[in-house]
C-alpha positions in Angstrom: -100.6 -68.5 -22.3 -99.1 -67.9 -25.8 -99.6 -65.5 -28.6 -98.3 -67.9 -31.4 -96.9 -71.3 -32.2 -93.1 -71.5 -32.4 -93.0 -72.8 -35.9 -95.3 -70.0 -37.5 -93.1 -67.0 -36.5 -91.2 -65.7 -39.4 -89.7 -62.5 -40.8 -93.2 -60.9 -41.0 -92.9 -60.7 -37.1 -89.8 -58.5 -37.0 -89.8 -56.1 -34.1 -93.1 -57.6 -32.7 -93.4 -59.1 -29.2 -94.5 -62.8 -29.0 -95.2 -65.1 -26.2 -94.2 -68.7 -27.0 -94.6 -72.0 -25.2 -93.0 -75.3 -25.8 -90.2 -77.8 -25.0 -86.5 -77.3 -25.0 -85.2 -79.1 -28.0 -81.6 -78.1 -27.5 -79.7 -75.6 -25.2 -76.4 -74.2 -26.2 -74.1 -71.8 -24.3 -71.9 -69.9 -26.6 -69.5 -67.7 -24.7 -72.0 -66.2 -22.3 -74.9 -66.0 -24.7 -77.4 -68.9 -24.3 -79.3 -70.2 -27.3 -82.5 -72.3 -26.8 -84.2 -74.1 -29.6 -87.8 -74.1 -28.5 -90.1 -76.6 -30.0 -93.9 -77.1 -30.3 -96.0 -79.1 -32.8 -95.5 -76.4 -35.5 -91.7 -76.5 -35.4 -88.6 -74.9 -33.9 -87.7 -71.3 -33.1 -84.3 -70.0 -31.8 -84.5 -68.1 -28.5 -81.6 -65.9 -27.4 -80.9 -65.2 -23.7 -78.6 -62.3 -23.2 -76.4 -62.1 -20.0 -77.4 -58.5 -19.7 -80.8 -59.8 -18.4 -79.2 -61.5 -15.3 -82.4 -62.9 -13.8 -83.5 -64.5 -17.0 -79.9 -65.7 -17.8 -79.8 -67.4 -14.4 -83.0 -69.4 -15.2 -81.7 -70.2 -18.7 -78.4 -71.6 -17.2 -80.5 -74.2 -15.3 -82.8 -75.5 -18.1 -82.2 -78.7 -19.9 -83.5 -80.7 -22.8 -87.4 -81.2 -22.7 -87.9 -78.6 -20.0 -91.4 -76.9 -20.7 -91.0 -73.1 -21.1 -92.9 -70.0 -21.5 -90.9 -67.3 -23.4 -91.8 -63.7 -24.0 -89.5 -61.8 -26.3 -89.0 -59.5 -29.4 -88.5 -61.1 -32.9 -85.4 -59.9 -34.7 -83.2 -60.9 -37.6 -80.5 -63.3 -37.0 -77.0 -61.9 -37.5 -75.6 -62.2 -41.0 -74.1 -65.6 -41.7 -76.2 -67.4 -39.1 -79.5 -67.8 -40.9 -80.8 -71.4 -41.6 -82.6 -71.5 -44.9 -83.9 -75.0 -44.1 -86.3 -73.8 -41.4 -89.3 -71.5 -41.8 -88.1 -69.6 -38.7 -84.4 -69.7 -39.9 -84.1 -66.0 -40.6 -85.1 -64.8 -37.3 -84.7 -65.4 -33.6 -86.5 -64.2 -30.4 -84.6 -62.1 -27.9 -85.9 -63.3 -24.5 -87.5 -60.6 -22.3 -89.3 -63.1 -20.0 -88.6 -66.8 -19.3 -90.6 -69.1 -17.1 -90.0 -72.8 -16.5 -93.5 -74.3 -16.6 -92.2 -77.7 -15.8 -88.9 -79.4 -15.4 -88.0 -82.7 -17.0 -85.9 -85.7 -16.2 -83.2 -86.7 -18.8 -85.2 -88.3 -21.6 -84.5 -92.0 -22.4 -83.4 -91.1 -26.0 -82.6 -88.0 -27.9 -85.4 -86.9 -30.2 -83.1 -86.6 -33.2 -81.9 -90.1 -32.7 -83.4 -92.4 -35.4 -81.8 -95.6 -34.2 -83.9 -96.1 -31.0 -85.3 -99.5 -30.3 -89.0 -99.8 -31.0 -89.7 -101.2 -27.6 -88.2 -98.1 -25.9 -90.1 -95.9 -28.3 -93.4 -97.6 -27.3 -92.7 -97.6 -23.6 -92.0 -93.9 -23.7 -94.5 -93.1 -26.4 -95.2 -89.6 -25.0 -91.4 -88.8 -25.7 -91.5 -90.6 -29.1 -94.6 -88.6 -30.2 -92.7 -85.4 -29.6 -90.3 -86.2 -32.5 -90.9 -84.0 -35.5 -91.3 -87.1 -37.7 -94.1 -88.5 -35.5 -95.7 -85.2 -35.2 -95.8 -85.0 -38.9 -97.4 -88.4 -39.2 -100.0 -87.5 -36.7 -100.6 -84.3 -38.6 -100.9 -86.3 -41.9 -103.4 -88.8 -40.3 -105.6 -85.9 -39.1 -105.5 -84.3 -42.6 -106.4 -87.6 -44.2 -109.4 -88.2 -42.2 -110.6 -84.6 -42.6 -110.2 -84.8 -46.3 -112.1 -88.1 -46.5 -114.9 -86.6 -44.4 -115.1 -83.6 -46.6 -115.3 -85.7 -49.8 -117.9 -88.1 -48.4 -120.0 -85.3 -46.9 -120.0 -83.5 -50.3 -121.3 -86.8 -51.9 -124.3 -87.0 -49.6 -123.1 -89.5 -46.9 -124.3 -89.4 -43.3 -121.8 -90.1 -40.4 -123.6 -92.7 -38.2 -122.0 -94.4 -35.2 -122.6 -98.2 -34.5 -122.2 -100.1 -31.3 -118.9 -101.2 -29.8 -120.4 -103.8 -27.5 -122.2 -106.2 -29.8 -122.6 -109.9 -30.4 -120.0 -112.6 -31.1 -120.1 -114.1 -34.6 -118.9 -117.5 -35.8 -117.0 -116.3 -38.9 -113.7 -114.3 -39.3 -110.9 -113.9 -36.8 -111.3 -114.4 -33.1 -113.5 -111.9 -31.2 -112.4 -110.0 -28.2 -115.1 -110.9 -25.6 -116.4 -108.7 -22.8 -118.2 -110.5 -19.9 -121.5 -108.9 -18.9 -122.0 -108.0 -15.1 -125.8 -107.5 -15.5 -126.2 -110.8 -17.6 -123.8 -113.1 -15.9 -122.6 -115.9 -18.0 -123.2 -113.9 -21.2 -120.7 -112.0 -23.2 -120.5 -109.0 -25.5 -117.9 -109.0 -28.3 -116.0 -106.1 -29.6 -116.9 -105.6 -33.4 -114.4 -106.9 -36.0 -116.3 -104.5 -38.2 -119.7 -102.8 -38.2 -120.8 -105.1 -41.1 -124.3 -106.1 -39.9 -125.2 -102.7 -38.5 -124.3 -100.8 -41.6 -126.4 -103.2 -43.7 -129.3 -102.6 -41.3 -128.8 -98.8 -41.7 -129.5 -99.4 -45.4 -132.6 -101.3 -44.5 -133.5 -98.2 -42.4 -133.4 -95.9 -45.2 -130.1 -94.1 -44.3 -129.1 -94.6 -48.0 -125.5 -93.5 -47.6 -123.6 -94.0 -44.5 -119.9 -93.7 -43.4 -118.1 -94.0 -40.1 -114.4 -93.9 -38.9 -115.0 -97.2 -36.9 -112.8 -98.8 -34.3 -112.5 -102.5 -35.0 -111.0 -105.3 -32.9 -109.6 -108.7 -34.0 -107.9 -111.2 -31.6 -105.4 -112.6 -34.2 -101.7 -113.0 -34.7 -100.1 -109.7 -35.6 -97.8 -108.5 -38.4 -96.3 -105.3 -39.4 -99.6 -104.3 -41.2 -102.0 -105.6 -38.5 -103.1 -104.5 -35.0 -105.6 -106.0 -32.6 -107.5 -102.6 -32.7 -107.5 -100.5 -35.8 -109.5 -97.8 -37.5 -111.4 -98.2 -40.8 -113.4 -95.9 -42.9 -116.6 -98.0 -43.2 -119.2 -97.1 -46.0 -122.4 -98.5 -47.3 -124.8 -97.3 -50.1 -128.3 -98.2 -51.2 -129.6 -98.8 -54.7 -126.1 -99.2 -56.2 -124.0 -101.6 -58.3 -120.3 -102.1 -58.2 -119.4 -99.3 -60.6 -121.3 -96.8 -58.4 -119.1 -97.7 -55.3 -116.0 -97.7 -57.4 -116.8 -94.2 -58.7 -117.5 -92.8 -55.3 -114.4 -94.2 -53.7 -112.1 -93.4 -56.7 -113.2 -89.8 -56.5 -112.6 -89.8 -52.7 -109.0 -91.2 -53.2 -108.1 -88.9 -56.1 -109.2 -85.9 -54.0 -107.3 -87.1 -51.0 -104.0 -87.7 -52.9 -104.3 -84.4 -54.7 -104.8 -82.4 -51.6 -102.3 -84.1 -49.4 -99.6 -85.3 -51.6 -100.1 -83.2 -54.8 -100.4 -86.6 -56.7 -102.7 -87.2 -59.6 -104.2 -90.7 -59.5 -105.5 -92.2 -62.7 -109.2 -91.7 -63.8 -110.6 -94.3 -63.8 -108.5 -96.9 -61.9 -107.6 -100.0 -63.9 -109.5 -103.2 -63.1 -108.2 -106.8 -63.1 -110.0 -110.0 -62.3 -108.9 -112.2 -59.4 -108.1 -115.0 -61.7 -105.8 -112.8 -63.8 -104.1 -111.3 -60.8 -103.2 -114.8 -59.4 -102.2 -116.1 -62.9 -99.8 -113.1 -63.6 -98.7 -112.0 -60.2 -99.5 -114.8 -57.8 -101.3 -112.3 -55.5 -104.7 -110.7 -55.3 -103.1 -107.5 -54.4 -100.3 -107.1 -57.0 -97.7 -104.4 -56.9 -97.9 -103.0 -60.5 -94.8 -100.9 -60.0 -92.7 -104.2 -60.4 -92.4 -105.2 -63.9 -92.1 -108.9 -63.3 -94.8 -111.5 -64.1 -95.4 -115.1 -63.6 -95.7 -117.1 -66.8 -97.8 -120.2 -66.9 -95.8 -123.2 -68.3 -98.1 -126.1 -67.5 -99.2 -126.8 -71.1 -95.6 -126.7 -72.3 -94.2 -129.0 -69.6 -97.1 -131.5 -69.0 -95.4 -134.2 -71.2 -91.8 -133.9 -70.2 -90.1 -136.8 -68.4 -89.1 -134.6 -65.4 -91.9 -135.5 -63.0 -91.1 -132.5 -60.8 -92.7 -130.4 -63.6 -94.9 -132.9 -65.5 -96.8 -134.1 -62.4 -98.0 -130.6 -61.4 -98.4 -129.6 -64.9 -101.0 -132.3 -65.5 -102.8 -131.7 -62.2 -105.8 -129.2 -62.5 -105.2 -128.1 -58.9 -101.5 -127.4 -59.5 -99.5 -125.3 -61.8 -95.9 -124.9 -63.1 -94.8 -121.3 -63.5 -91.8 -119.3 -64.6 -90.5 -116.0 -63.3 -88.0 -114.3 -65.6 -85.5 -112.0 -63.8 -83.8 -109.6 -66.2 -80.0 -109.8 -65.9 -80.5 -112.4 -63.2 -77.4 -114.4 -64.2 -75.5 -112.1 -61.9 -77.2 -113.7 -58.9 -74.7 -115.9 -57.1 -75.5 -119.4 -55.8 -75.5 -118.0 -52.4 -78.1 -115.5 -53.2 -80.2 -118.1 -55.0 -80.0 -120.3 -51.8 -81.3 -117.3 -49.8 -84.2 -117.0 -52.2 -84.8 -120.8 -52.0 -85.0 -120.5 -48.3 -87.4 -117.5 -48.7 -90.0 -119.4 -50.8 -89.9 -122.3 -48.3 -91.7 -120.1 -45.9 -94.7 -120.1 -48.2 -94.6 -123.9 -48.5 -92.4 -124.4 -51.6 -90.3 -127.5 -51.4 -87.5 -125.9 -53.6 -86.7 -123.3 -56.2 -85.5 -124.5 -59.5 -83.8 -122.1 -61.9 -82.1 -121.7 -65.2 -79.4 -119.2 -66.0 -79.5 -118.0 -69.6 -75.8 -117.4 -70.2 -76.2 -117.5 -74.0 -79.5 -118.4 -75.5 -78.1 -118.3 -79.1 -76.2 -121.6 -78.3 -79.3 -123.5 -77.2 -79.0 -126.0 -74.4 -75.3 -125.5 -74.1 -75.8 -121.8 -73.1 -78.2 -122.7 -70.2 -76.9 -123.3 -66.8 -78.9 -125.3 -64.2 -79.1 -128.6 -62.4 -82.4 -129.2 -64.1 -81.4 -128.6 -67.7 -80.3 -132.2 -68.2 -83.9 -133.3 -67.3 -85.6 -131.3 -70.0 -85.4 -131.9 -73.8 -84.6 -129.3 -76.4 -88.2 -128.6 -77.2 -89.3 -128.0 -73.7 -86.3 -125.7 -73.1 -87.2 -123.8 -76.2 -90.8 -123.4 -75.2 -89.7 -122.0 -71.8 -87.4 -119.5 -73.3 -90.1 -118.4 -75.8 -93.0 -118.2 -73.3 -91.0 -116.3 -70.7 -89.3 -114.0 -73.3 -86.0 -114.7 -71.7 -82.9 -113.1 -73.1 -79.2 -113.7 -72.7 -78.2 -112.7 -69.2 -81.6 -113.4 -67.7 -82.4 -116.0 -65.1 -85.7 -118.0 -64.8 -87.0 -119.2 -61.5 -89.7 -121.9 -61.4 -92.5 -122.9 -59.1 -94.2 -126.3 -59.4 -96.8 -127.7 -57.1 -100.2 -127.0 -55.7 -101.5 -123.7 -57.3 -102.0 -121.9 -53.9 -98.3 -122.7 -52.9 -96.8 -121.8 -56.2 -98.9 -118.5 -56.4 -98.0 -117.6 -52.7 -94.3 -118.4 -53.0 -93.5 -117.0 -56.4 -95.8 -114.0 -55.9 -93.8 -113.1 -52.7 -90.6 -113.9 -54.5 -91.5 -111.5 -57.3 -92.0 -108.6 -54.8 -88.8 -109.5 -52.9 -86.7 -109.6 -56.1 -88.2 -106.3 -57.2 -87.1 -104.7 -54.0 -83.7 -106.4 -53.8 -82.8 -105.6 -57.4 -84.1 -102.0 -57.5 -86.9 -102.8 -59.9 -89.7 -100.9 -58.1 -90.6 -97.8 -60.2 -91.6 -94.6 -58.5 -95.2 -93.5 -58.2 -98.7 -94.7 -57.2 -100.3 -97.6 -59.1 -103.9 -98.2 -57.9 -105.9 -101.1 -59.0 -109.4 -102.7 -58.7 -109.3 -106.5 -58.3 -112.7 -108.0 -59.0 -114.6 -111.3 -59.6 -113.3 -113.0 -56.5 -114.4 -116.6 -55.8 -117.4 -116.7 -53.6 -116.1 -119.5 -51.5 -112.8 -121.3 -50.7 -112.4 -124.9 -49.3 -111.1 -125.1 -45.7 -109.1 -128.3 -45.8 -108.7 -128.4 -42.0 -112.4 -127.9 -41.3 -113.5 -129.9 -44.4 -116.0 -127.3 -45.4 -116.5 -124.3 -47.5 -115.8 -120.8 -46.1 -116.6 -117.4 -47.4 -113.6 -115.7 -49.2 -114.8 -112.3 -47.9 -117.8 -112.7 -45.6 -121.0 -114.6 -45.6 -123.0 -111.5 -46.6 -121.4 -111.0 -49.9 -123.7 -111.4 -52.9 -122.9 -114.2 -55.5 -122.5 -113.1 -59.1 -125.3 -115.5 -60.1 -128.6 -115.7 -58.4 -129.1 -119.3 -59.5 -129.4 -121.1 -56.2 -129.1 -124.5 -57.7 -125.9 -123.7 -59.5 -124.6 -122.2 -56.3 -125.4 -125.4 -54.4 -124.0 -127.8 -57.0 -120.7 -125.9 -57.8 -119.7 -123.7 -54.8 -116.1 -123.8 -55.9 -117.0 -122.3 -59.2 -119.1 -119.5 -58.0 -118.0 -115.9 -58.2 -118.8 -113.2 -55.9 -119.7 -109.5 -56.4 -116.7 -108.5 -54.3 -114.0 -105.9 -55.1 -110.8 -104.8 -53.6 -108.9 -101.5 -54.0 -105.1 -102.1 -54.2 -102.4 -99.6 -54.1 -98.8 -100.4 -54.7 -99.2 -104.0 -53.6 -101.3 -103.2 -50.5 -105.0 -103.8 -50.1 -106.5 -100.4 -49.1 -110.1 -101.6 -48.9 -112.4 -104.4 -49.6 -116.0 -104.6 -50.2 -119.0 -106.1 -52.0 -122.5 -105.8 -53.1 -124.5 -107.5 -50.3 -127.2 -110.2 -50.3 -130.4 -108.4 -49.8 -132.8 -111.4 -50.1 -133.5 -113.4 -47.0 -133.8 -116.8 -48.8 -130.5 -116.3 -50.6 -128.8 -115.3 -47.4 -130.1 -118.4 -45.7 -128.8 -120.6 -48.6 -125.3 -119.1 -48.4 -125.2 -119.6 -44.6 -126.3 -123.2 -45.2 -123.5 -123.8 -47.7 -121.1 -122.5 -45.1 -122.3 -125.1 -42.6 -124.3 -122.7 -40.6 -127.7 -124.4 -39.9 -131.0 -122.7 -39.4 -130.8 -122.9 -35.6 -127.3 -121.3 -35.5 -128.2 -118.8 -38.2 -131.2 -117.7 -36.1 -129.1 -117.5 -33.0 -126.3 -115.5 -34.5 -127.9 -113.6 -37.4 -131.6 -113.8 -36.6 -131.9 -110.0 -36.4 -130.4 -109.6 -39.9 -132.5 -112.3 -41.4 -135.7 -110.7 -39.9 -134.7 -107.3 -41.3 -134.1 -108.7 -44.7 -137.7 -109.8 -44.8 -139.0 -106.2 -44.2 -138.0 -104.7 -47.5 -134.2 -104.6 -47.8 -132.9 -102.5 -50.7 -130.1 -103.6 -53.0 -127.0 -102.3 -51.2 -123.2 -102.6 -51.1 -120.2 -101.1 -49.4 -116.6 -101.0 -48.7 -114.1 -100.4 -45.8 -110.7 -98.8 -46.0 -107.9 -99.4 -43.4 -107.1 -95.9 -42.3 -103.9 -96.9 -40.5 -102.7 -98.8 -43.6 -103.6 -95.9 -45.9 -101.7 -93.4 -43.8 -98.8 -95.8 -43.6 -98.5 -95.8 -47.3 -98.9 -92.1 -47.7 -96.3 -91.4 -45.0 -93.8 -93.8 -46.4 -93.7 -95.7 -43.0 -93.0 -99.5 -42.9 -95.4 -100.4 -40.0 -98.8 -99.4 -38.8 -97.2 -98.7 -35.4 -95.5 -95.6 -36.8 -98.8 -93.9 -37.7 -100.8 -94.9 -34.7 -100.6 -92.8 -31.6 -100.7 -95.6 -29.2 -100.2 -99.1 -30.9 -99.8 -102.4 -29.5 -96.8 -104.7 -29.8 -96.5 -107.9 -31.8 -97.8 -109.8 -28.8 -100.8 -107.4 -28.5 -99.6 -105.7 -25.4 -99.3 -102.0 -24.6 -95.8 -101.2 -23.1 -97.0 -97.7 -22.1 -99.7 -98.8 -19.7 -98.6 -102.4 -19.3 -101.9 -103.7 -20.6 -103.5 -106.3 -20.5 -103.2 -106.7 -16.7 -104.8 -108.5 -13.9 -108.1 -107.3 -12.3 -109.2 -107.7 -8.7 -111.0 -110.6 -7.3 -114.0 -108.3 -6.5 -114.2 -107.4 -10.2 -114.0 -111.0 -11.2 -116.7 -111.9 -8.7 -119.0 -109.2 -10.0 -118.7 -110.7 -13.5 -119.4 -114.2 -12.2 -115.9 -115.3 -13.2 -113.4 -117.4 -11.3 -109.6 -116.8 -11.9 -107.6 -119.6 -13.2 -103.8 -120.1 -12.6 -101.8 -118.7 -15.5 -100.0 -121.2 -17.6 -96.4 -121.6 -16.7 -94.0 -119.6 -18.9 -92.2 -121.6 -21.6 -88.5 -121.8 -21.3 
């Protein structure tokens, strides 16, 4: 129906006839001459309808925004003084010789150039929202990102293999989305949280290097960076160690950022242990663009009389930490109260601080409710360890290590953003040497920090059983600007080791056979050493696009309550469908008021 896209026609087409199709972005009537900005996915072009062509002009008088048109006309230069250098098509216009309305449109619920539209409205009318140039550009970027990743992996000898969507429920991780079986009534499929077990079996099958852009499903509470269904680039390699997977994926990311953003990422990426990341940044995904660090003060404060500090300082499961804020004395008490409330969300019971008004005068130059509780030696140690200068402020965290790390780690990022301390650029990082297990206080048992198929750093089974809390894993995460892009590990390829790990996690032989029998059997038939990683595509594109939520880089996202406003899903099904599945409807719980 068309000869060209609107956005590609430029001065090279002068005096040529073109046929264009698209949507009316704007229509303007200027003293008898009608101008139409016609839009398609490649951009805008100005169409001129002259009153001398009465039939065409009559049609143009009736059209409105978002009408779908077909225009045939001659490309010509715009009159002097009317060019738009900000557009590729800004030097030319199309004089309409034919105009056809392919479809009329109701008045849209919002203007496409309005950036202040409620997200709920945008999601309900997603087909309108996706027409906006910003959203079109994000969809274009997403397509380019997946194409570049495929190209890189194809060149490195990977095979693209699909794995099942209907699979088996597993006892680990987030909640599964369950699918009742009609042919096996009473039994359920589960939608995959990841293709983890299938990709390991592909390695046992001799595929050697696998990748897939996999759809994954997790029935969990949502945040800005989570969705119930999402896409990940899933990878697995045989006969490799950690460094091999890091080299392959670093190369892929360097090629991606160079081709799409003209950005040169470091070669190689820096590496940091999990223990160091938690000690210095309070996070296993530190944003290295923020030049603020946590400073451990437990040793300096374990003998002070101030129990708020000395108690946690003497407890091996707790810590006392300082966070120096350059020029932080300018923060008002009201602002400090806001930050106190902020860390409370992470379990902190308070936020002690010291303002260093003049460190040259010793204790007299320090301002804080806690200064009177600390002796001169302790205060001098705090100043020395944190490197505080006159005009700085020091925040403190004291309590359980996990609470202090979470709260001050989050505060560090908030302060960096609030005070303009985030430097430009891209700071990738590998975080390695994660703990193998973490203790679940609620369930009173050990759980896998990554997943139960991650290989331990030591193959000493006795040591693993005697000290699970001290065991390290062969896991690694790629972090970029404070966001985890991807996580992976070397896998367990020995059946006896896998059974031991499952046993440590409280999964007995019967349950292991029921849930993972097919994997354990496959491990006994010559499984190669293997490992892999998975990258969140939505999250990666969100970062590259400069968006703030995954919903802005997904074509059809869900809301925070995991519903689709466009289709009104999830919805009820008929009694006949329920009966076919062997299900009986229950009354919905009453809505809370």
